[in-house]
N, C-alpha and C positions, 0 to 999 in steps of 0.2 A: 504494500500500500504506500503510495506516494503522499505521505501526510507530514504535517509540521505541528509540533507541540513544543514550543520553547518555554523556558521558565518565565520569561517576560510576559508572553501573551497569556499564560495561565494565571499568573499572579494578578495582572492588571484586570483581566476579565472577572476573576474572583473578587477583587477589591471593589469593582463597580457594583456587582451583585450584592456584596456585603453591605456597602454603604446605603444602597436602596433599602435593604431589609432593616438596617439599624435605624435610619431616619424615618421610615414609614412606621416602625414600631414606636419611636418617640412621639409620633403624631397619631398613634392608634386611637386615642380618645376622640380626636376630631374625625378620623376616617370612619371608625366603627359606629359612631352615633348616626351617621348617614348611610350605613351599610345596607345593601340590598340582600334579601334572602335569595340564596342560590340553590338550584336543584342539583347541580353537579359540581361539587367542590373540587374534584380533580381537574375538571375543565378550567375552572377559575384559576387554580394554581398554575396550570400550564399557560394560561393567558398572561398572568403576571410575569412569568419567566420570559415569554415571548416579547413583551414590551421592553424588558431589560436587554434582551438580545439585540434589539434594534438600536438601543442607545450605545451598546458596545460596538456595534458596526460603525456608527457615525462618529464616535469620539476620536479615533485616530486620524480621520480624514478632514477634520474641521479646518485646519490651516490650508490645505489644498483647496477645499471648497470656498474658502475666503479669498483665494487668489494669492496667498502668501507662500513664497518659496523658502524653505529652510534646508540648507545644505548640510546641517549637522547630523541629521538622521533622515532616513528615507525607507527603512525596512519596517513594514507594518505587521506582517504576519497574515497568513490566509484566514486564520480563525476569525478575525474581526469581520471581514467581508462575508464569510460564510454564515456567521451567526445572524446577520441582519436579514439576508434572504430567507434563511430558515425560519426566523421569527415571523416574518410576513406570511410565509406559506402556512405556518401553524395557525395564524389569525384567520386565514381564509378557511382552513379546515374546520376550525371552531365555529365559524359562522354557519357553514354548511350543516354541521352536526346539530347545533342548537335550533336552527329554524326548521330543519326537516323533522327533528324530534317534536317540535311544536305542531307541525302539520299532522304528524301521525297521531297526536293526542287530541287534536281539535276536530270535532265533527264538521262544524260549519265555520270556516274562517271569516271573520269580519274584516274584509280587505281595506275598507276605508279607515277603520280604526287602526289596523296594522300599519299602514303607510303613514298615517298621522303620527303614530307612536315612533316610527323610525325617524321621521323628520325631526321631531322634538328631541329624540335621543342623540342624533348625530349633528344636525345643523347648528344649534346654538354655539357649541364649543368650537366647531370648525370655523364659523364666521368670526368668533372672538379671536381665535388664534390667527386667522387671516388678517384681521384688523391690526393686531400686534405686529405681524410681519410687514404689513403695508406701512405702518407708522415708522418702524425701524428703518425700512428701506428709504422712506422719505427723508428721515433725519440724516442718514449717512450719505444721501445723494444731494444734500443741501436744498431739498424741496424742488430740485430741477427735474420735474416729473412730467411736464406737459409734452409728451411725445407719443408716437404710435405704439412703441413697445409697452409703455405703461397702460395705455388704453386696452390693448389686446390681453395683457396679463391680468388686468382687473376684471375683464369680462370672463376670463378663464377661472379666476378665483371665485367669482360669484356663482359659477355654474359647476362647482366641484371638479374643475378641470376637464369637463366634457368638451369645452371649446379649447383646442390646443393653442397655447400662447408661447411667447418668448421667455416667460418666467423671469421677467426683468422689470423692476420699477426704477425709473430714472436710469442711473448707471450702475445700479446694484443688482447683481444676479441673485435670484432667490433660492438657489440650490442649498446654501448652508442654512436657510431659514425654514423652508417648507418642503424639503425633498420627499417627505413621506406621504404627501396628500394624494399622489397618483393612485394609491391603492383604493381610495374611497370610490373612485369611478367603478372599479370592479365590484365593490360591495353593493353599490346602487344597481348595477346591472343584475346581480344575483337577486336582489329584492324584487326587481321588475319581473324576473323570470319565475318567481315563486308561485303566482296564480296558475301558470301553465304547468309547473312541476306538481302542484297540488292536484290539478285535474288529471294529469297523467298517472299519478300515484294511486288515485281512487278508481282508475279504469282497469279493465281486465287485461290491458296491454302493458301494464307497468313493467313487467320483466323484459319485454321486447324493447321498451323505451330505454331501460337501463343498459341493455346490451348495445343498442345503437349509440348511446352516449359514451360508452366505453370504447367503441370502435372509433368514434369521432375524436375522442381524446388521444388515442394512439396515432391517428393521422395528423392531428394538430401538433402533437409533440415531435413528430418526425420532421415536419416542414416549417415549424415556427420556432424562432429563437426564444421567445418569451410566451409562455402559456400560463395563465392565471386561473381561468375558470375551472380547470380540472381539479384544483384543490377543494373547491366547493363540492364537487362530485365525491371526492374522498370523504368529506365530512358527512355527506348523505349516506354513503355506504356504511360508514362507521356507526351512524345512528340506527340503521337497520340491523346491523350485527349486534349492537349493544342491546337492542330490544329483544332479539331472538335467542341470544346465546349467553349463558352464564358459566364461567370456567371455574375450575377448582383452584385452590390456593397455589398448588404446585405449578399448574399451567400458568397462572398469573405471574408467578416469579419468573418463569421461562420467558414469557412475553416481555416482562420488564427488562430482563437482561438483553434481549434482542434490541429493544428500544434504546438502551444505554449504548450498546455497541454501534448502532446506526448513528446516534448522536455524536459519539466520539469521532467516528470516521468523517461524518459530514462537516463537523467543525474544522477539522485539521487538514482535510484533503487539499492538495495543491492543484488538482485537476479542476479547471473551471466548470462549474455545473449550472449556476444561475437558476434558470427556470426550465431547464431541458428535461429530457426523458429520464435520465438517471436520477436527478434530484427529485423529480416527481415520484419516482418509485421509492426512493429512500424516505422522503418526507411522509409519503402515504403509509408505508409499512410502519414507520415510527408512530404516526398518529393512531393507526388501527391497533397497534400493540398497547399503547397507552390507554386507549378507550376501553379495550377488552380486559386489561389487567387492573385498571383503576388503582394505581399505586397510592398507598397511604401517605407517602411523603408529600404528595401534591395536595393533600387535605390540610396541610399546615396553615394556621391562621395568618402567619406572616406573609405567605404567598397569596392568600386570599385578599389581604389588604392591598398588596401590589395590584391584584386583579381589579379591585375597585377603582383605583386611580390609573389603570393602564391606558385608557383612551386619552386621558390628560397627559400622561407621560409621553405617549406616542406623538401627540400634536405639539406639546410645549417644550420638549427637550431641546430641539434645535434652536429656537429663539433664545432660550436661556444659555445654551452653550455659546452661541454667537456673541451675546452681550457680555458673557464672562470673559471671553478672549479679547473683545474690544476694550473692556475695562483693564485687563491685564496688559494690553499693548501700551497703556499710558505709563507703565512702570518697567516693562520689559520689551526689548526689541525681539518680536516673535520670529523674525527671520534668522536670528542668531541664537534663539533659545536652545538650551540643551534638552535632551530627551527627558531628563528628570524634571526640569521646569515645566515642560509641555504636559507631562502626565499629572503633575501636581495641580496645574490649573484645571485640567479635565476633572480630576477627582474632587476638587473644591466646588465644581459646578453641580455635583450630584445632590448635595443637601438642598441647593436652591431649586433644582428640578423637582425634587420631592415636595418641597414646601409649596411651590407654585402649582404643581399638579393636584395637591391636596385642596388648595383654595379653589381652583377651578372646578374640581370635582364637586365640592360642597356647594359652591355658590352659583354654578352654571349647570353642570350635568345633573346633579341631584334635584335642583329646583325644577327643571323641566320634566324630569322623570316623575317627580311628585305630582306635577300638573297632569301628566298622562294617567297616573294611578287614580287621582281624584275624579277625572272625567270617566274613567272606567267604572268606579264605584257608583257615581251619579247615574250613569246610563243603566247600570245593573238594577239600581233602586227603582228607576222609572219603569223598567220592564216588569219588575216584580209587582209594583203598585197597580199596573194595568191588569 
C-alpha cells in the first residue's frame, strides 16, 4: 500500500480533534441546553467527526488559498486532503440514510412541510455565513466591489451556488472563505429528488429502480471525475440494510475492524482518489460497516455535541481561520513563518471556531428549528381539534 502516516500529520490531526472535543465540552452547558433529540446516536457521532475532518483538510492549505507563498515549508501530507473529501462523502451518506429512513417510516409524507423545514434548517445559517464572507471580502478589497465578478458571485451566493460564478468579491477570491458551500447544491438536488424516490420506493418496481440506479452509478463513476450523488444512494442502501438486518456482537466487531482498516488506508493513501470509483467503494463499505455495526464509541456525548454544532463548524470554520491568519499577519510575516508558527496559529483558531459555531448554533440554527417544531405542533393540534 502506497500510504503516508508521518508523526507530524498524526499529531496535528489528533490535536485538532482534541481541541474541538475539549472546547465543545467546556461549552457543553450552552450546547446541550439547545440539544436536539437524536434517533441514531452513532450517526451523530460520525457527523461530528466528519465536520472535524473537513477542518483538518482546510487548515494546512489556508496560506495557499490566501495567495501567500511560504518557502519555509511546503510538505502537507496526503492525510489532510484525504480527510476532507472523506468527511464530505460521509455527510452525503448520512443525508441519504436519515431521509430515506424517514421515508420508510412515514406513510404519507407532507412534502410542503418537509421542504419548508429544510429551508428553515439550512438557509438561515448559510445566508448568515455568506453575509460574513461578503463583508470580509468587502473590507479587504477596500469596498472596491462594483464590478461584474462581484455581481455574478453575489447572484451565485444567493442561489446556493446553483448559478456558477467567479467566486470573487472585489479583488478577493472567496476560496479561503467559503470553499465548502459547493456541497449544498448536491444536498438540495437530493431533497428535490426525494418525492420521486418516495414514489419509486412504494411501487412494486422498487428493486428494479435500485438496480438501475446502481448501474447508472457504475457508468457515472467510470466516465466522470467527480461523482457526488452516488453517496446518497449508499446512504439509502444503508438505511434499508439497517432496517432489515441485525448482527451479533461478534459480527459487529468484525465490521468495525473493517471500517477502521478502510479509514486508515483512505486517510494515508498517496494515490489520488477524490470522488472516483475506488473512493466511492471504500467510503461506501466504510459507511455500511459503521451503520450495521453501530459502534458504541460513536455514542459518546462529546461526539454528539460536535454533531450538534457540525453544520456551524462546516460553514464558519473558514471565515474564522481567514480572520485568525489576517490578525496574525499584523505580528508575523506569514511568508516567512516557520512550520511551528503556522500550526500554532491554526490551533489557536480552533477555540474560536468552536465558540462561534456554538453561538450560531444556538442563536440561528436552533431558533429556526424551534420555529419548525412549533409550527408542526400547531398544525398537529389543529388537525386533532377538527
